[in-house]
C-alpha positions as CSV (number, residue, x, y, z in Angstrom):
1,X,-17.6,25.9,12.5
2,X,-15.4,25.1,9.5
3,X,-12.6,27.1,8.0
4,X,-10.3,26.8,5.0
5,X,-6.8,25.5,5.2
6,X,-4.2,24.8,2.5
7,X,-2.2,21.6,2.4
8,X,0.5,20.4,0.0
9,X,0.1,16.8,-1.1
10,X,2.9,14.4,-1.9
11,X,2.7,15.4,-5.6
12,X,3.4,19.0,-4.7
13,X,-0.1,20.2,-5.3
14,X,-1.6,22.8,-3.0
15,X,-5.1,21.8,-1.9
16,X,-7.7,24.0,-0.3
17,X,-9.7,22.1,2.3
18,X,-12.7,22.8,4.4
19,X,-11.4,22.1,7.9
20,X,-12.3,19.9,9.6
21,X,-13.6,17.9,6.6
22,X,-17.0,16.4,7.2
23,X,-17.2,14.1,4.2
24,X,-14.1,12.2,3.1
25,X,-13.8,9.7,0.3
26,X,-10.8,7.3,0.3
27,X,-9.7,5.8,-3.0
28,X,-6.9,3.6,-1.5
29,X,-7.4,0.5,0.9
30,X,-4.3,1.1,3.1
31,X,-5.2,4.8,3.5
32,X,-8.8,3.9,4.3
33,X,-7.7,1.6,7.1
34,X,-5.5,4.4,8.4
35,X,-8.4,6.9,8.5
36,X,-10.5,4.5,10.6
37,X,-7.6,3.7,12.9
38,X,-7.0,7.4,13.8
39,X,-10.6,7.7,14.9
40,X,-12.7,8.7,11.9
41,X,-16.0,7.0,11.1
42,X,-18.9,9.3,10.4
43,X,-16.6,11.5,8.3
44,X,-15.8,8.6,5.9
45,X,-18.4,9.0,3.2
46,X,-17.1,6.5,0.6
47,X,-14.5,3.8,0.0
48,X,-13.5,1.4,-2.8
49,X,-14.5,-2.2,-3.0
50,X,-10.9,-3.2,-2.2
51,X,-11.0,-1.4,1.1
52,X,-11.4,-4.5,3.4
53,X,-9.9,-3.3,6.7
54,X,-11.2,-2.8,9.3
55,X,-13.8,-5.4,8.2
56,X,-16.4,-4.5,10.9
57,X,-16.4,-0.9,9.8
58,X,-15.9,-0.8,6.0
59,X,-19.0,-2.9,5.4
60,X,-21.2,-0.1,6.6
61,X,-19.7,2.4,4.1
62,X,-20.8,3.5,0.6
63,X,-18.7,1.8,-2.1
64,X,-17.7,4.0,-5.1
65,X,-16.1,1.4,-7.3
66,X,-12.5,0.2,-7.6
67,X,-9.2,1.9,-7.3
68,X,-8.7,2.1,-11.0
69,X,-12.3,2.5,-12.0
70,X,-14.3,4.5,-9.6
71,X,-17.8,5.8,-10.2
72,X,-17.3,9.5,-10.7
73,X,-21.1,10.3,-10.7
74,X,-21.6,8.4,-7.5
75,X,-18.7,10.3,-5.9
76,X,-20.2,13.6,-7.0
77,X,-23.5,12.6,-5.5
78,X,-21.8,12.1,-2.1
79,X,-20.5,15.8,-2.3
80,X,-17.2,15.1,-0.4
81,X,-15.1,18.0,0.9
82,X,-12.0,15.9,0.7
83,X,-10.9,12.9,-1.5
84,X,-7.7,11.1,-0.6
85,X,-5.9,9.1,-3.4
86,X,-2.6,7.7,-4.5
87,X,-0.6,8.3,-7.7
88,X,0.1,4.6,-8.3
89,X,-3.1,3.0,-7.2
90,X,-5.5,5.4,-8.9
91,X,-5.8,6.5,-12.5
92,X,-4.8,10.0,-13.6
93,X,-7.8,10.7,-15.9
94,X,-10.2,9.9,-13.0
95,X,-8.2,11.9,-10.5
96,X,-8.0,14.9,-12.9
97,X,-11.8,14.8,-13.4
98,X,-12.4,14.7,-9.6
99,X,-10.0,17.5,-9.0
100,X,-12.2,19.8,-11.1
101,X,-14.9,19.5,-8.5
102,X,-13.4,18.5,-5.2
103,X,-10.2,18.9,-3.2
104,X,-8.1,15.8,-4.0
105,X,-5.1,15.1,-1.8
106,X,-2.7,12.6,-3.4
107,X,0.0,10.4,-1.8
108,X,3.1,9.2,-3.7
109,X,4.9,6.5,-1.8
110,X,8.1,4.7,-2.5
111,X,9.5,3.9,0.9
112,X,8.8,3.9,4.7
113,X,9.7,7.6,5.1
114,X,7.1,8.5,2.4
115,X,4.5,6.4,4.2
116,X,5.3,8.0,7.6
117,X,5.1,11.5,5.9
118,X,1.7,10.6,4.4
119,X,0.3,9.5,7.7
120,X,1.4,12.7,9.5
121,X,0.1,15.0,6.8
122,X,-3.2,13.2,6.4
123,X,-3.8,13.0,10.1
124,X,-3.3,16.8,10.2
125,X,-5.8,17.6,7.4
126,X,-8.5,15.4,8.9
127,X,-8.2,16.9,12.4
128,X,-6.6,13.8,14.0
129,X,-3.0,15.0,14.4
130,X,-2.6,13.6,18.0
131,X,-4.0,10.2,17.0
132,X,-1.9,10.1,13.9
133,X,1.3,10.9,15.8
134,X,0.5,8.2,18.4
135,X,0.0,5.5,15.8
136,X,3.0,6.6,13.9
137,X,5.1,6.4,17.0
138,X,4.0,2.8,17.6
139,X,4.8,1.8,14.0
140,X,8.3,3.6,14.1
141,X,9.2,1.8,17.4
142,X,8.2,-1.6,16.1
143,X,10.5,-1.1,13.0
144,X,13.3,0.2,15.2
145,X,13.2,-3.0,17.3
146,X,13.1,-5.2,14.2
147,X,16.5,-6.7,13.2
148,X,16.7,-7.2,9.4
149,X,18.0,-10.3,7.7
150,X,21.5,-10.7,6.5
151,X,21.1,-8.5,3.4
152,X,22.9,-11.1,1.2
153,X,19.9,-13.4,0.5
154,X,18.2,-12.7,-2.8
155,X,14.5,-12.7,-3.6
156,X,12.1,-12.4,-6.5
157,X,8.7,-11.0,-5.5
158,X,5.8,-12.0,-7.8
159,X,2.6,-10.0,-8.0
160,X,0.9,-11.5,-11.1
161,X,0.6,-14.7,-13.2
162,X,-0.3,-14.8,-16.9
163,X,1.8,-12.9,-17.6
164,X,4.3,-13.2,-14.8
165,X,5.0,-9.9,-13.2
166,X,7.3,-8.9,-10.4
167,X,7.8,-6.0,-8.1
168,X,11.1,-4.3,-9.2
169,X,12.9,-1.1,-8.4
170,X,11.3,2.2,-7.5
171,X,8.4,0.6,-5.7
172,X,7.3,0.5,-2.1
173,X,7.5,-3.3,-2.2
174,X,11.2,-3.1,-3.2
175,X,11.9,-0.8,-0.2
176,X,10.1,-3.2,2.2
177,X,12.1,-6.1,0.9
178,X,15.2,-4.1,1.8
179,X,13.7,-3.3,5.3
180,X,13.1,-7.0,5.6
181,X,16.7,-7.6,4.8
182,X,16.8,-9.3,1.4
183,X,18.0,-8.1,-2.1
184,X,15.5,-7.9,-4.8
185,X,17.0,-9.6,-7.9
186,X,14.8,-7.4,-10.1
187,X,15.7,-4.1,-8.4
188,X,17.6,-2.9,-11.5
189,X,14.3,-3.2,-13.5
190,X,11.6,-0.5,-13.2
191,X,8.3,-0.8,-11.3
192,X,6.3,-3.9,-12.3
193,X,7.8,-5.6,-15.3
194,X,6.6,-8.7,-17.1
195,X,9.3,-11.4,-17.0
196,X,9.9,-14.7,-18.6
197,X,10.6,-17.8,-16.5
198,X,14.0,-18.2,-18.1
199,X,15.0,-14.9,-16.4
200,X,14.2,-16.5,-13.1
201,X,16.4,-19.5,-13.8
202,X,19.2,-17.1,-14.9
203,X,19.1,-15.0,-11.7
204,X,18.7,-17.9,-9.3
205,X,17.2,-16.1,-6.3
206,X,17.5,-17.7,-2.9
207,X,13.8,-17.1,-2.3
208,X,10.7,-16.6,-4.5
209,X,7.9,-14.8,-2.8
210,X,4.4,-15.4,-4.2
211,X,2.2,-12.5,-3.0
212,X,-1.4,-12.8,-1.9
213,X,-2.3,-9.7,-3.9
214,X,-3.1,-8.3,-6.4
215,X,-3.0,-11.9,-7.8
216,X,-3.8,-14.4,-5.2
217,X,-1.1,-17.1,-5.4
218,X,-1.8,-20.3,-3.5
219,X,-0.1,-23.6,-2.6
220,X,-0.8,-25.0,-6.1
221,X,1.5,-22.5,-7.7
222,X,4.6,-23.4,-5.6
223,X,5.4,-26.5,-7.7
224,X,5.2,-24.3,-10.9
225,X,7.9,-22.0,-9.7
226,X,10.0,-24.9,-8.3
227,X,10.2,-26.2,-11.8
228,X,11.6,-22.9,-13.1
229,X,14.1,-22.4,-10.3
230,X,14.7,-25.7,-8.5
231,X,17.3,-24.2,-6.0
232,X,15.0,-21.3,-4.9
233,X,12.8,-21.7,-1.8
234,X,9.3,-20.7,-2.9
235,X,7.0,-19.3,-0.2
236,X,3.6,-17.7,-0.1
237,X,3.7,-14.2,1.5
238,X,1.0,-11.8,2.8
239,X,1.1,-9.0,0.2
240,X,-0.5,-6.5,2.7
241,X,2.7,-6.7,4.8
242,X,4.9,-5.6,1.9
243,X,2.6,-3.2,0.0
244,X,0.1,-1.6,2.4
245,X,1.6,1.7,3.6
246,X,-0.9,2.8,6.2
247,X,-1.6,1.6,9.7
248,X,-1.2,-2.0,8.7
249,X,2.5,-1.4,8.9
250,X,2.3,-1.8,12.6
251,X,1.9,-5.6,12.0
252,X,4.8,-5.9,9.5
253,X,7.8,-6.3,11.7
254,X,6.3,-9.2,13.7
255,X,5.2,-10.8,10.4
256,X,8.7,-10.3,9.0
257,X,10.2,-12.1,12.0
258,X,7.8,-15.1,11.6
259,X,8.5,-15.2,7.8
260,X,12.3,-15.3,8.5
261,X,11.8,-18.2,10.9
262,X,9.9,-20.0,8.2
263,X,12.6,-19.3,5.6
264,X,15.2,-20.7,8.0
265,X,13.3,-23.8,8.7
């Protein structure tokens, strides 16, 4: 038997939800993984084509398009009683349209505390509070044990090529770089600015991180950046460890440790 509950999302909107929700659509890869990891399966009615974890489970689910361009008619046909999205990863026009028809719970995440808050609140509204708290406890403990870097090394974190774009201030990636223990040379900039290579040469970061997503940088791009900033150490990094704010966070501290060992080598 279902009842109605009210939940306030991270944008401050009050959402009325059938509880427990029987048909959930997730519009964000990191949040999709979290839903599976706290024990949901049959309840997950739709996901995006970028939802790749857990690989053995997502392949069985209905795909409703991308994060920026989801198929609203397909979503309507699935008649969800809860849609979970994110302010940055989804587009406002589409979210506004969905909100006219269904309860849409939105996250808005800039740091680890926001991520932890999202996980607790989402686990409550999907009737998996105990599982969410257990997973969050594991993640919190792993970060508490992690010893950050020296906090004086500087980094430029690239997310795109042609044009070159970096993760700057007021982003979850910027916060995770701080957690890792490095200073983002573009933290005074806002969000995801385009930058010219000359700016990189001027700022001379100790490290240049080339992310695996959303643009997939590979070994062939390292030489390109070495030419712009010869004294910077250029490394490929796993973008999921710096930008996914769901249950994938449990793997981040161990990854950070291995990355630091690589940087020191």
